[in-house]
N, C-alpha and C positions, 0 to 999 in steps of 0.2 A: 503494500499499499503506501510505503514510502516513496516519494518522487519529488522531483523539482518542477516549479510551476513557472512558465515561460510568459505568461499574460494574466491579465487581471481577471478576465473569466476563468481562466483555468486556476487562479489563485483562490475563488471560491470553492470549487471542487477540491482542490487539495486540503484546504482550511476544513471543510466538512468532512471529510475522510479522517484527516489526522487528530480532530478534536471533536469526534461523534458525540463522545460520551458527555463532552461538555455542553454542546448546543442542540442536538437532534431534539427535538421537544425537550429542551434541556432544562437544568438548573431547577431540578424538580422543587417545589416548594411546598411543604408541608411539615406538619408538626411531627417530630421524630421520625422523618423519613431518610434524610442523609444519613449513610453513606449510599443509599438504594437510588436506582434510577427509578424504580417504580414508587408512583404516589400512592396515597390511599384517600379512601372517601371521606375523610374527616375534614370538617372545618373549624374554625377558629370560634364561633358562637358571635352573638351579638355584641360590638364593641371590642371584641378580642384582637390584639395585635401581636405579631409572632416579627421579632427580630432574628434574621440568622445568617452566619458568615461561615465559609469553610475555605480550605487549602487543598486543592486537588492538583497531586502532581501525576502526569502521565508520560511514559517512555514508547515510542515506538521506532524501532531500529535507532538511528543516529539522532532522531528528533525527540525533544523533550517539550513538555509545556506545563506551565504552572498557572492554574485559574485560581482566582480569590474574588468570589462573588460575595456581596453584600444584598440581603433581599428582605423586605417588609411585606408581610401579608395582612390584611385587614379583614376581620368579619364583618360581612353585610347581612344583618339577619341571621336566622340560625342554619342555614344551609348553603349559603353563599359567601365565597371568598375573592378577594381580589387582591394581587400581588403585583409587586414591583420590584425588578432586579436589575442591579450593575454590577460589572465584573471587570476585573483587571486581570489582563492575559499576559504571561512571558512566553516566548518561544526560543528556543536554544537549537538548531536555529529555526527561522521562519521557513517554510517551505516555499512561500513568496518571493523571499530574496535571498536565501541562502545566509543570511546575516541574523544575529542575536536582535530581536526585538522586542518590546514592551509597549503597552498602554492599555487603556481603556479598549473594551470589547462591546458587541451590540448589546442594547438595552432589551429586556424582557418584561412584556405585561401579560398578565394570565387572569383568566375568569374562570372559576371553578363553582359547579352546583351540584349539589346532592339532590337526587330525585326520587331516590327508592330506598326505603329502609324496612326490615322485619327482624323479629327475634322469634325465633323457635325455643322452645324448652325440651330437653332431653333428660330421660330418667337417669341415665348412667353419666352423661358428659356435660351435664348443664345446660345453659342457656347459650345459643349459638346466634350472633349477630350477623345479619348480611346487610350490604348496602351497595348502591352505585351512584356513579358521579359522571358527570362531563367535564373536561376542561378545555378551554379555548385559548391558545398563545398568539400574541403578536409579537414580532421583533424588529425593534428599528434599528437600521443600518449605520449605529453611531460609531464603531471600531473601523480603523483604517484598513481597508481592503488592500492597498496597495503592499502594507507591509504584512498582510495575511492575518490580521488581528480581528477582522469582521468579515463577514458575507457579502457586503457590497450591494446587497438588494433587501428589501423587506421580507420577511417570511411570516409564514402564519402555520399555525399547527391545531391538531384537535385528539384528544385521547378520551378513551372510555375505560371508566377506572372500575374494578368491582373489588369489596374488602369482604371478607369473612373471618369472623372473629369469634373464637372459642374461649374456653377457660384459661387456658394457656397458650395458646398459638394464634395467631393472626396471619392469614394468606392476603395478598394482592395481587392483582392481575391485570396488566396496562396493555391496551391496544391502541397504537398511536399513529396518526399521520402527519407528515413535515414537509412544506413546499415553498418554493421562493414566491415573492410578490408576482413577478414577472410570470411565473408559471400560471397563476391565479389569472391575471389579467388576459392571458392568452387562452383561457379558459381550457389548459391542457394539464390536466392532474398526474400526468405521468412523466413530467419534464422536471429534472431536478428535484426528485422528491425522496423522501425517505418513508418508510413503514417498519414499525417495530412492534415487539411483544416481549414482555416480560413479564417473570413469575418471581414472586418474592414471599418468603417467610420469616416471621420473628417469633421467637421464643419469649414470652413474656413471665414467665415463673423461675425461679423467684426474681422480683423486682430487688433494686434498682438495675441489675445488669441483665441485659436483653442481646442475647446473640441473634443475627440475622444472617440469612443465605439469598442469592439470587441468581437466576439464569436470563439473560435477555440475548436478543438476536435482532438484527437491523437488516433491511434491505434499502441500500441506496442506489437510486437510478439516475444516471448523470448522461450527458450526449454521448459520452465515449463508451458507456456499458454500465453494468450492474456489479456493485460491490456488496458481498454478504460479511456481516461483521457477528460474531457470536463471542459472548463474553460471561464469566462467572464471579461472583463476588462472596467473600465471607467478611463479616464485620461485626462490630461489638458497640451498643448504645448504653449508655450510664444515664438514665432518667431517674433521679432521685426525688424528683416532685413533678407536679402537672405543669410547673412553671419554665423550667429549663433542663437541657440535655447537652450531653457531649457525646461524639461518637468518632469513630473510627474505622478503617476497612481498607481490604486489599483487594483488587479487581484485577484478572489475568485474562488475556486474550485466548481464544479456543481455535481460531485458525488463523491462515496466513494474513488476511485482511484486518485483523483486530489489533490492538495495540498488544505492547507485550505485557506490561503491567500498569496498574495506576494505585499510587497511594492516596488515601482520603482521609481527612479529619475536619471536624466542624463543631458548631456549637449553636443553641440557639436559647433566646430566652422571651417567655410570653408574658404580656402585660394585661 
């Protein structure tokens, strides 16, 4: 997957492939979700505000990147969240220029709504809660495309989120789609797009330590062909209260198109 980009247009494609975990329907904003790519169907609640930041180091052959996003998520009513994220990105080297580059990346705005909830009682396993949500994403091209720090075009995305929570284990499944704004204007949803599926499990007993595992696959379509990315993650979330958490995780690529590995760490605080 590692390759040199010779034009502004191909810089977008290299950036998308190199940093797929950072920007494909990326910067997942949800309480106690990082280091996962998968989101959950939970929301912050009326007036709830969550501030998150993390440091993500990614290595792919000779290319290395460090992303430091800062995100604010606000609860609008009981089932709706709106979030804004800004990121600083450092590339060693940039696939667009061949030099080390750093600066702000693209800004991301997200809207999430939970539209289904159900609780079932089981005699042996206790209550099982199931919920569904959808999320819509818009990315403003504020990063410098010439340096490989941004996509160079507006992007939009959508994902369907399913959460099943038992007495001790929570499962989250996400199905998402991401496309450039140029593709949307052309009415061609298969040009410069990405589809992904992820499944994650979080073991919640005993708290406050919560081990997490995840498997995710991406299908990225570009003018030059299709790239398939598969990756797995193991991590740990320390959540001593409902108001804050810290986390860490390691992600590894499972095929030749994936990154070698990524090291992830973050925290969040809810007001």
